[in-house]
N, C-alpha and C positions, 0 to 999 in steps of 0.2 A: 504494498500499499503506499503511494508516494505521501508526501508531506501535505500536500492541499487536500487529498482525500481523508487524511486522519485528522487534518484541522475540521473540516465540515463534519465527520462523525461525532467530533467533540462537541460541536454545536448542537447536533441533533439529541446525544445523550446525556449533555451536560456534565459539571464539573467531576461528580463521582467517577466517570468513565477515564479520568486523565488525574487522580488524585495526588501524581508526584509532580504533576505539571512537566512531563516528558514532551509532550507535544508543543513543537514551535507555532505560534501563532503570527501573522501578520497583522500590522496595526489595525486595518479595518477589522479582521476576524476577531482579534482582541478585543475590540470595542462592542461588536456584536455579541460577544459571549457574554460581556457586563452586562448588556441591558436584558438578554435572555436569564441571566442568573438573577437578576434583581427580581424578574417576575417569575421566574419558576424553579429555582433551586432553592429547596426549603433549608438543605443544610448550611448555605451561605447565608441564608436570612437570619440562621440561628446565631451564625458567628457576627452578626452585626449589618450583614448588607440589605438590598432591600430598598425600597421607595421611601420606606417612613412615611411621616406627615409632614416632611419640608416642601413647601410649593415650588421653591427654585428647583429642588432635585426632580420633582416629578414634571416639571416643565422642561428641563434637559432631557429627562427619560424620553418624554413625547416627542422632542425634537429629534433625537437619536433614532428612534424607532423609525421615524418617515424618513430619515435619510439613508439606513441601510437596508430598509425591507420595501417590497413593492405594497400598493394600497390593501389589495386583499389580505395581505398577510398584516399590515398594520390595524386594519379593522379587527381581526380576530384577536391581535395581542391586546389592544383596547379593550375590548369586552371582557378578556380573560383579567385584564387588570383591575377592573371595575368590580369582578366578583371576588377575587382572590385579596385583593389589597384594598377593598372600599374605596376606589377611586371615583365613585359616584359622590361622596362626599367632599373630595377635593374639588370637583368641576364646582363646587359653590364659590371659588376664587377666579374672577374674570380672566388673570394672566395664564391660569391652566385652561380655561374654556377656550381661549383664542388659539392655543396651541394644539388641540387636540383633533384629530383628522373628522370633519364634520360628514356625517352619513345618516340614513334613516334610523338606526340604532340610537346614536346619539340623540337624535330629536325626540325618540320616545323616552328616554333618560329623562332629558330636559322637562317634558311633559309631566312626567311622575314625580320631579323633583318641584315642581311649579309652588305648592303650596309652603315649601319651607326655603324656597329661594331668596335670599337677601335683596334688598333693592339695588344694591351695585351692581348685581350679577344680572339683573333682568334684560336691560338693555343690550349688553354682550350674547344672551342667550337667544334672545330675537332676531339679532345680527346673523347668528349660527343657522336658525331654523330658517331664516328668509332664503340664507344662501340654499341649504338642501332644496327647500319648496322650488325654487327659481330652477335648479338642476333637473328636479323631476318634472317640472312644467314642460322645458325644453324637450325633454325625452318622451313624453308620455302624451302632450297635448294634442298633437296633430293625429297620432296614429287614433286617439280615441275619437276625436271629432269626425274625420274622415268616415271610420267605421259607423259611427251612429247616424251620421247624416244620410250615408249612403243607405244603411239598413232601413232607415224610415221613407228615404225614397221609393225602395222598391215595396216595402211593406203598404205604404199607403198612396194609390195612384187617384188622381183627380181625372175623370173622363171626359171634362168639358172645360179644360182650363182657360181662363184668359191669358191674353199676350202674356204678361209678367210672371204668369205662373206655369209656362211651357218648361218642360224639362226637357231641352234639346239635345242634351246627349242620347236619352232614351229614346225619344221621338225620331232622330235619325237612323238610330240601331233598328228600331221596329219599321222603318219604311225603306230600308236600303233596295228591295227589291222593287220599287215603286222608281228607280233611278231612270231620268230621261236622258238619253246619248245626246238626242238633237238639242235639248234645250242645257244639257250639262249641269243638272240640278236633279233635286230629289222633289217628288210631288208627294207631301205627307197625305195619305188618307186617313191616318188615325193619330190624334194629337194625345200625348202622354203629360200630364202635369203633376207637379209636386201638389202637396198639401197647401191649402190656404196659408199665406204667410202670416205668421204670429200663432196660428192654432197649435196648441199643445196636444200634438198627435199620440203622446204615452207620458205616462206619469209614472216618474222613477223614487221609489223610498228606498234609502239606504239605511239599514237598522245597524249599527255597529256596536258591538260588545267594546266597552272601554276596560275590561278587566285587564291587569296587568301582562297576562301571557300574550294579548292582542296588540300589544305595542306598535310594531310595524304595520299589521292590518290597518292600524287606526289613521297612521300617517298617510299611506297610499289611499286609503279611502277619503280621506280630506281633500286630498290634490284632486282626485276623479270625481268628487261631488262636485268640486268648483268648477271643473271642465264643464262637466254634464250641466250645471245650474246655467252657465252660459249660452247654451243653445236653446232658440227660441221655441222650437218644436218639441222641448222637453221640459216638464215641469217637475223638477228635483226636491225632494225633501231630504234633511240630513238629520237621523234621530241616533243621538248614543244612550248608552245605559250601562248602569251596573246595576245596584239594587233600587236607583231610583232612573228616571228618564228625563234627558233633555234634549229640546228641539233647537238645534243648532242652525237651520235653516238659513234664517237670516244673516248668518256670519260666513255663508257660502261666497259671498263676494271677494273675501280675503281669506284666503286657508292658513295664514300664519295665525291671523285672529282667532281663526276657527280651532286651531291645533291648540292653542293657548286656552281654549275655551273648555277643553276636556280635561278631566281629573282621570289619569290611569290608576289602576288598582281596586281595591274593593272588590265586593262580591257580584253575584250574577241573577238577574230576575228575567230571562228571557220572556215569560209569560206577560209580563208587567211590560216589557216593551210593545211586544205585537199587539197589546191591548189598545195602546196608544197609536200605532201605526195603523190600526183598523179604523179607528177614527179619522184619521186624515184621507182615507180611500173614497173617493165620490165615484170614479168608473172602473170597477175592478176589472172589466176584460181589457180595459186600456191600461192597466196598472202592472208593473215589474218590481215585486219587493224582492230586495236582496238582504237577506240576514247574514251579517258577516259573524260569526261568532265559532267557537270551538264546541258550542252545545253541551258545555257542562252547567245544568242548571242548577240553581240555588234555591229557586222557588217552587212553584207548584208544576211537576212534570207533566202530568195527567192532564192538567188545564192548558198547557202548554200545547201538547199533540191536540187537543179537542181544538183550540184556536186556530192552530195551523191548518187543521183539515176544513175547516169553517172558510178561511180565507181561498183555500185551493178551490172548495166547492164554488164559492162565489165567482169563479173566474180569474182570479188574481194568479199572474205568472209569478210562482214563489220558487226562489234559487236560495241555496245556503252556501256560503263560501268558508269553508273551515278555517282558510288563513287567505289572506289576500297579500303576499310577500315572496320575499326569495330564500326565507330561513329553511326550506326544506320540508319534509314530510312533517305536518303537526300533531299534537298529540288532540284527541279528541273525544267523546261520548259517542262510543260506535252504536250502542244501544238506540239511543236517541235517533242518529243517523238513520239508522235501518227501519226504524219506525217511520220517519219521514219519507224515506225512500219507497216503502210501500204505500203512500198516498199519493206518489207521483212528484214528489218534492226532492230533487237531487241534492246532493251534498259532497261537495269537494272541495279540495285547495285550490288556488289560481294564482300565478305568478303575477306580476304587474304589466309584464309584456303580453301575457295572453289577455288581458283583461277587456281590450277593445274589441277582439274577435268574439270572446265570448257576448258580450253586450249585444254586438251585431246579431249575432245567433240568437240570442234571446229575444229581442226584439222583431226578429223576422219568425218567430216561433218554429226554428229549427231543433232538431234533437239536440240534446247536450252530450250525448255519449261520449264523443271525441275528447270532452274535458273530464270525463269520469277516471 
């Protein structure tokens, strides 16, 4: 084994793999070893190493991991530091918060710390959340808008459109067979129009579980909810819940305000949330209800199932997202998911990149089997 390979193995296995320090380390490898030891080497921490509670030391460590490791690895190390070293409490210092690599998980943590966050940190925290939200909007807004608008134009046809209501792309495609060579044009025998401008063709209710385990899903749901609320052909409601229900529909114009209005943590009463959502629904057959929850009910499970059955029977398109995140396979209540599936209410996890495609399929009434 050459020296470079031996040094990399020492980084992987930690200091106990070379207790006598026989393996020579380059300066960069040595510093990488130091930052890994501070987080993962329990024996070294017992000898006085680690991050401790010093803000300057933590800031230097956060800067070092960003220098020596790629972004996906930095995100994992930050998460481990929050769990193993109590870094979440250290984030209540502005100088540390400015150093941390901002991502969805950090936004979730800041939301959960909102109630204990000192005033001096709130402005910095808002800047961090704003930065993450803007990045998500750049990546996700156009795909969702295009998918939803396209699905609505296909799902709803206006057979007698006025001039400004004509869907020219669809009209041309439908009348290509009527192309007149002599005139070099198409004579449209059938006009295809959009629904009337300003008409709410679909009503979407996002019912989001704000228990601590759903943090990433809450962040993505807030961004997607704001995008949907910007579409005139869709009427969007945003409801969040734990053991109480909060209607944040009025905050959809600003997803940052919306996220800071959420209180992560606490218990779960899905039945109470569905009771509230049921009162919002005025046209069941034109309504899509997205329940974003891991289905661990802390309230009345039997009543939850009865209410879900009633919503489905009324004609509501009811879909359960067990997670809306990139965090991998979620933990969820399989018994409740199976009961809902028997009613024709599918339950599955969805990544943010797949959400636009899911919404388009749901609006058009397509089978959601490919997402299961």
